[in-house]
C-alpha positions in Angstrom: 0.0 0.0 0.0 1.2 3.6 -0.6 0.1 4.8 2.8 -3.0 5.8 4.6 -4.8 9.2 4.7 -6.5 10.4 7.8 -9.4 12.3 6.3 -12.2 14.0 8.3 -15.7 12.9 7.6 -17.1 15.0 4.7 -20.0 17.2 5.5 -23.5 16.2 4.4 -23.7 19.0 1.9 -20.4 18.0 0.3 -21.6 14.4 0.0 -24.9 15.5 -1.4 -23.0 17.5 -4.0 -21.3 14.3 -5.2 -24.7 12.6 -5.5 -26.1 15.6 -7.5 -23.2 15.4 -9.9 -23.5 11.6 -10.2 -27.2 11.7 -11.1 -26.6 14.4 -13.7 -23.7 12.5 -15.3 -25.6 9.2 -15.2 -28.5 10.9 -17.1 -26.0 12.3 -19.6 -24.5 8.8 -20.0 -20.9 9.9 -19.4 -18.9 12.0 -16.9 -18.4 15.7 -17.6 -15.2 16.3 -19.5 -13.5 18.8 -17.2 -9.8 18.2 -17.1 -9.2 20.7 -14.2 -11.8 18.8 -12.0 -10.3 15.4 -12.8 -6.8 16.8 -12.0 -8.1 18.1 -8.7 -9.5 14.7 -7.9 -6.2 12.9 -8.6 -4.3 15.5 -6.6 -6.5 14.9 -3.6 -5.1 11.3 -3.3 -6.4 8.7 -0.9 -9.4 6.5 -1.6 -11.7 6.9 -4.6 -14.4 8.4 -2.5 -12.1 11.2 -1.4 -11.1 11.9 -5.0 -14.7 11.9 -6.2 -15.5 14.5 -3.5 -12.6 16.7 -4.6 -13.6 16.4 -8.3 -17.2 17.4 -7.6 -16.1 20.5 -5.6 -13.8 21.5 -8.5 -16.5 21.5 -11.2 -17.3 24.9 -12.7 -20.8 25.0 -11.4 -20.1 23.4 -8.0 -20.6 26.7 -6.1 -24.1 27.2 -7.6 -25.1 23.6 -6.8 -23.8 24.0 -3.3 -25.8 27.1 -2.7 -28.9 25.4 -4.0 -28.3 22.3 -1.8 -27.8 24.5 1.3 -31.1 26.3 0.4 -32.9 23.0 0.2 -31.5 21.9 3.6 -32.3 25.2 5.2 -35.9 25.0 4.1 -36.1 21.5 5.5 -34.8 22.7 8.8 -37.4 25.5 8.8 -40.2 23.0 8.1 -39.0 20.8 10.9 -38.8 23.7 13.4 -42.3 24.8 12.4 -43.6 21.3 12.9 -42.1 21.1 16.4 -43.4 24.5 17.3 -47.0 23.7 16.2 -46.9 20.4 18.0 -45.7 22.1 21.2 -48.5 24.7 21.0 -51.0 21.8 20.6 -49.6 20.0 23.6 -49.8 23.1 25.8 -53.4 23.8 24.6 -54.4 20.2 25.2 -53.1 20.3 28.8 -54.8 23.7 29.6 -58.1 22.6 28.0 -58.2 19.3 29.9 -57.6 21.0 33.2 -60.2 23.7 32.5 -63.0 21.2 31.8 -64.0 21.2 35.5 -64.4 21.8 38.2 -63.5 19.1 38.9 -61.0 18.4 36.2 -61.1 14.8 35.0 -57.8 13.0 35.4 -58.8 10.2 33.0 -59.5 12.9 30.3 -56.1 14.6 30.9 -54.3 11.3 30.6 -56.1 10.3 27.4 -55.4 13.6 25.7 -51.7 13.8 26.6 -50.8 10.1 26.7 -53.5 8.0 25.1 -53.3 9.6 21.6 -49.5 9.6 21.7 -49.2 6.0 22.6 -51.9 4.9 20.1 -50.0 6.6 17.2 -46.7 5.1 18.4 -48.1 1.6 18.5 -49.7 2.1 15.1 -46.3 3.2 13.7 -44.6 0.1 15.2 -47.2 -2.2 13.7 -46.8 -0.6 10.3 -43.1 -0.8 10.6 -43.3 -4.6 11.2 -45.8 -5.1 8.4 -44.1 -2.9 5.8 -40.6 -1.9 7.0 -39.9 0.1 3.8 -42.9 2.4 4.2 -42.9 5.3 6.7 -46.5 6.6 6.7 -48.0 9.4 8.8 -47.0 12.8 9.9 -43.3 12.5 8.9 -44.1 11.7 5.3 -46.5 14.7 5.2 -43.7 16.9 6.4 -41.4 15.5 3.8 -43.9 16.2 1.1 -44.3 19.8 2.3 -40.5 20.1 2.3 -40.3 18.9 -1.3 -43.0 21.4 -2.3 -41.4 24.4 -0.6 -38.0 23.4 -2.1 -39.2 22.7 -5.5 -37.7 25.9 -7.0 -34.5 25.8 -5.0 -32.5 23.8 -7.7 -33.7 24.8 -11.1 -30.9 23.5 -13.2 -32.5 20.1 -14.1 -35.0 17.7 -12.9 -32.2 15.1 -12.2 -30.4 17.6 -9.9 -33.6 18.3 -8.0 -34.2 14.6 -7.5 -30.6 14.2 -6.3 -30.9 16.9 -3.7 -34.4 16.0 -2.4 -34.9 12.5 -3.5 -31.8 11.2 -1.9 -32.6 12.8 1.4 -36.2 11.6 1.2 -35.8 8.2 -0.4 -34.6 4.8 0.7 -33.4 4.2 4.2 -32.5 7.8 4.7 -35.9 9.1 3.9 -37.7 6.4 5.9 -35.8 7.1 9.1 -35.8 10.9 8.5 -39.6 10.9 8.2 -39.8 8.7 11.3 -37.5 11.1 13.2 -39.6 14.1 12.3 -42.8 12.4 13.4 -41.3 11.4 16.7 -39.8 14.9 17.2 -43.3 16.4 16.8 -44.9 14.0 19.2 -42.1 14.5 21.7 -42.7 18.2 21.5 -46.4 17.7 22.0 -45.9 15.5 25.1 -43.1 17.5 26.6 -44.9 20.9 26.3 -48.0 19.3 27.6 -46.1 18.0 30.6 -44.5 21.4 31.3 -47.9 23.1 31.0 -49.3 20.6 33.5 -46.4 21.3 35.9 -46.8 25.0 35.6 -50.6 25.1 35.9 -50.8 22.7 38.8 -48.0 24.7 40.6 -49.7 28.1 40.4 -53.4 27.2 40.5 -55.6 25.0 42.7 -57.5 22.5 40.7 -60.2 20.1 41.9 -59.2 16.7 40.4 -61.5 13.8 40.0 -61.3 10.2 38.9 -65.0 9.8 38.2 -66.5 9.1 34.8 -70.1 8.6 33.6 -69.9 5.0 32.5 -67.1 3.4 34.4 -67.5 2.6 38.1 -65.0 3.9 40.6 -63.6 0.4 41.2 -62.9 -0.1 37.5 -61.1 3.2 37.2 -59.1 2.3 40.4 -58.0 -1.0 38.8 -56.7 0.8 35.7 -54.9 3.4 37.7 -53.2 0.8 39.9 -52.1 -1.1 36.8 -50.5 2.1 35.5 -48.9 3.0 38.9 -45.9 0.7 38.7 -43.7 3.1 36.9 -44.7 6.2 38.9 -44.1 4.3 42.1 -40.6 3.4 40.9 -39.9 7.1 40.8 -41.0 7.6 44.3 -44.5 8.9 43.7 -46.9 7.9 46.5 -49.7 5.7 45.2 -51.5 4.8 48.4 -53.5 8.0 48.7 -54.7 8.4 45.1 -58.4 7.9 45.8 -60.3 9.9 48.4 -64.0 9.6 48.8 -65.4 13.0 49.2 -69.2 13.4 49.2 -69.8 10.5 46.9 -67.1 11.6 44.5 -63.7 10.0 44.0 -61.3 12.9 44.1 -57.5 13.1 43.9 -55.5 15.6 45.9 -51.8 16.4 45.7 -50.9 12.7 45.3 -53.1 12.5 42.2 -51.4 15.6 40.7 -48.0 14.1 41.3 -49.1 10.7 39.8 -50.5 12.5 36.7 -47.2 14.3 36.1 -45.2 11.1 36.6 -47.5 9.2 34.2 -47.3 11.8 31.4 -43.5 11.9 31.7 -43.1 8.1 31.7 -45.8 7.0 29.3 -45.8 10.1 27.0 -42.4 11.8 26.9 -40.0 8.8 27.5 -41.2 6.5 24.7 -41.1 9.2 22.1 -37.7 10.4 23.2 -36.4 6.8 23.0 -38.0 6.3 19.5 -36.5 9.7 18.3 -33.0 8.7 19.5 -33.2 5.3 17.7 -34.6 6.6 14.5 -32.2 9.6 14.5 -29.3 7.2 14.9 -30.5 5.0 12.0 -30.9 8.1 9.8 -27.4 9.3 10.7 -26.0 5.9 9.7 -28.0 5.9 6.4 -27.0 9.4 5.4 -23.3 8.5 6.0 -23.5 6.4 2.9 -24.2 9.3 0.6 -21.4 9.7 -2.0 -19.7 6.4 -0.9 -21.6 3.8 -2.8 -19.1 3.0 -5.5 -21.4 0.5 -7.1 -23.2 3.3 -8.9 -22.2 3.5 -12.5 -21.6 7.2 -12.3 -18.9 6.6 -9.6 -17.5 3.5 -11.3 -16.8 5.4 -14.5 -14.6 7.9 -12.6 -12.2 5.2 -11.4 -10.1 5.2 -14.5 -9.9 9.0 -14.5 -9.2 9.5 -10.8 -7.1 6.4 -10.1 -5.3 5.7 -13.5 -2.7 3.0 -13.9 0.0 5.6 -14.4 0.5 9.3 -14.8 3.1 11.3 -16.7 6.1 11.6 -14.3 8.6 13.4 -16.5 12.0 11.7 -16.5 11.6 8.2 -15.1 14.6 6.1 -14.0 15.0 2.8 -15.7 13.1 -0.1 -14.1 14.8 -1.3 -11.0 15.3 -5.0 -10.6 13.3 -6.4 -7.8 15.3 -7.2 -4.6 15.5 -10.8 -3.4 12.8 -10.2 -0.7 10.2 -9.2 -3.3 7.5 -11.8 -3.3 7.8 -14.1 -6.3 5.1 -13.7 -8.9 5.3 -16.5 -11.4 4.5 -16.3 -15.0 1.2 -17.2 -16.6 2.8 -20.4 -17.9 1.4 -22.1 -14.8 -2.2 -21.4 -15.9 -4.3 -24.4 -16.9 -4.9 -25.1 -20.6 -8.2 -25.6 -22.4 -11.5 -23.8 -21.6 -11.2 -21.3 -18.9 -13.6 -18.7 -17.4 -12.0 -15.3 -17.4 -12.9 -11.8 -16.3 -11.5 -8.4 -15.4 -11.6 -7.5 -11.8 -12.2 -3.8 -12.5 -13.4 -1.6 -15.3 -11.3 -2.6 -18.3 -13.7 -1.2 -20.8 -13.8 -3.2 -24.0 -10.3 -4.6 -23.5 -10.2 -8.2 -24.8 -8.5 -10.9 -22.7 -4.8 -11.4 -23.3 -3.8 -14.0 -25.9 -2.2 -16.8 -23.8 -1.1 -20.0 -25.6 -3.2 -23.0 -24.7 -6.1 -21.1 -23.1 -9.6 -20.9 -24.7 -11.3 -18.0 -23.0 -14.9 -18.1 -22.0 -14.9 -14.4 -21.4 -17.2 -12.9 -18.7 -16.0 -9.3 -19.3 -15.3 -6.5 -16.8 -16.8 -6.7 -13.3 -16.8 -3.1 -12.1 -20.5 -3.1 -11.0 -22.5 -5.1 -8.5 -24.7 -6.5 -11.2 -21.6 -7.6 -13.3 -20.1 -9.3 -10.3 -23.4 -11.1 -9.5 -23.6 -12.3 -13.1 -20.0 -13.6 -12.9 -20.6 -15.5 -9.7 -23.8 -17.0 -11.3 -21.8 -18.1 -14.4 -19.1 -19.8 -12.2 -21.9 -21.5 -10.2 -23.3 -22.9 -13.5 -19.9 -24.3 -14.5 -18.3 -25.1 -11.2 -15.7 -27.5 -12.6 -14.2 -25.0 -15.1 -11.1 -23.1 -13.9 -11.5 -19.4 -13.3 -8.9 -16.7 -14.1 -9.4 -13.3 -12.5 -7.3 -10.6 -14.3 -6.4 -7.5 -12.4 -4.1 -4.5 -13.0 -1.1 -5.0 -10.8 -1.2 -1.2 -10.1 -4.6 -1.5 -8.5 -5.0 -1.1 -4.8 -6.4 -4.3 -3.4 -9.6 -3.5 -1.4 -12.2 -5.3 0.6 -14.7 -5.2 -2.2 -12.3 -7.1 -4.5 -11.5 -9.5 -1.7 -15.2 -10.3 -1.1 -15.8 -10.8 -4.8 -12.9 -13.2 -5.3 -13.9 -15.1 -2.2 -17.4 -15.5 -3.7 -15.9 -16.9 -6.9 -13.6 -19.3 -5.0 -16.6 -20.5 -3.0 -18.8 -21.0 -6.1 -16.0 -22.8 -8.1 -15.1 -26.4 -7.6 -12.0 -26.0 -9.8 -8.9 -23.8 -9.1 -9.2 -20.0 -9.2 -6.2 -18.1 -10.4 -5.3 -14.4 -9.9 -3.5 -13.0 -12.9 -1.7 -9.7 -12.4 -1.4 -7.7 -15.7 1.1 -4.9 -16.2 3.6 -5.7 -13.5 6.2 -3.8 -15.5 4.3 -0.6 -14.8 4.3 -1.4 -11.1 8.1 -2.0 -11.3 8.6 1.4 -12.8 7.2 3.0 -9.7 10.0 1.7 -7.5 11.1 -1.5 -5.9 9.7 -0.8 -2.5 6.3 0.2 -3.8 6.3 -2.9 -6.1 7.2 -5.2 -3.3 4.5 -3.9 -1.0 1.8 -4.0 -3.7 2.7 -7.6 -4.6 2.6 -8.6 -0.9 -0.9 -6.9 -0.7 -2.1 -9.0 -3.6 -0.7 -12.2 -2.1 -2.4 -11.5 1.2 -5.7 -10.7 -0.5 -5.5 -14.0 -2.5 -4.9 -16.0 0.7 -7.7 -14.3 2.6 -10.1 -14.8 -0.3 -9.3 -18.6 -0.3 -7.1 -18.8 -3.4 -4.4 -21.3 -2.7 -2.6 -20.6 -6.0 0.0 -17.9 -5.9 -0.8 -14.8 -8.0 0.6 -15.0 -11.5 1.7 -12.3 -13.9 1.3 -11.5 -17.6 3.2 -10.9 -19.6 
C-alpha cells in the first residue's frame, strides 16, 4: 500500500454534491469532461471516495449547486422547526383545555389527551413498521412532502439535480428514518410541552381533580390506575392516597397531581424520546453512505480517470530490478490449458482478454459493478468445474470489495481459481519498495479470499 490518509468525515452538503453530480452525469451517459476537476480529484489522493468529493467540488458549477443544496437543507430545517413549534403549542393547549373542563378536572381525560393519543399513534407506527418496513406513513411523510413542495424551486438546473438533492434525502433508508424522526420529534414536542404546562398550571393554581367518569365505576377506574402506577411508584410517587371519597365523589389531591405528572412523563415523553434517538441514529448511519456507494455506474466510470494506472512523471529512471525479498510472482505459464472462465476484476472497458497460448477463454467481461459481479458468480456457479482466471491490473490497490468478490468466486467454483496480475512492469517502474509492498498486498488478498494458488503475472 502507498500509505493511509487520515481524512475527516465529509459534510453532508459535500456528499450531497457528489450525488447531485452523479445523477446528472448518469443521465448524460458519461462523466463531464472537465480536465481541471479530474486533476483536482487525482491530486486529492487517498481512496476513490475522497477523490470523487474533490472532483465534484472543483467542477465549474459546483458553487451554484452547493448554494442550491444549502437552500434545500435550510428549508427542510425550517419546516422541521415549524412542525415542532406547532406540536408544542398543541400540547400546551391540550393540557390547559383538559384542566379547565371542570371543576372538577377529569384526570382520565387529561391522561387520554396527553398520553393516550400519543401511545396509540406510536403503537400504530410500530405495527406498520413490522408489516411494511420500507414504508414510513403518517406525519413524517407529510412533512417530507411539504419540504419537497417548498424546495421545488431551489434547484432549477435540471429535474435530475432536483431529484438528487431532495430524492436522496427523502428516499430509501435515509428518507424512511428521517420521516420517522420528524414524526417522533413532533410527538415529543407535544408530550413535553403538555407535561411542562401541567407542571406550571398545577403549581400556580388550585384544581379540583376527579377520577369519576359517567360510564365506568370507581372500582374499575381504580384498577386501571393501579395497573399504571408501577412506573410512577418506581420514581417515588406515593400511590397509596390516590383515591379519596369526598361526598360520593372519588377525588385526587396532591398525590393525584404528582401521579399525573409522573404518568405523562413516563408514558408520554419517555417512549417518544427513545424512539427519536433510535430513528435519529438510524438516519445518521443511512446518510453517512451518501457519496460512498461506488457500485453506482456514475462513480464507477470515474475510477479510471481519478485512479489511473500511471500518470506522466517526466523523466523516469530505468526499471529497477526487484530485490530478493520481493514476493515471487510466477508467469502465466502455470495457468491451466483448455477452456477457462476469465474476467477483469475492475473496469477494463472493451479490452479483450490477453492471448495466452493453450487457453480458450470463455470471457465474462469487466466486473466493475455489483450487477456484473453477481452475473460472474452465477456463471461460475453454473460451470463449477471449469477453472477461473481473475485478471487485475497490478497497479490497482487491493480493497475489501475485490476480496469479497474473489472469495465468492472461490466458493462457487469447484475448480482452481487463479489471480493473474497484468502490467507488473508498470508497477516495477514506480520503485522496488512500492512494487514489493503491492505484490505482498495482492498475495495477502488471495490468501484471505481462499485462493491457494500464488498470484501469476502477464506478460
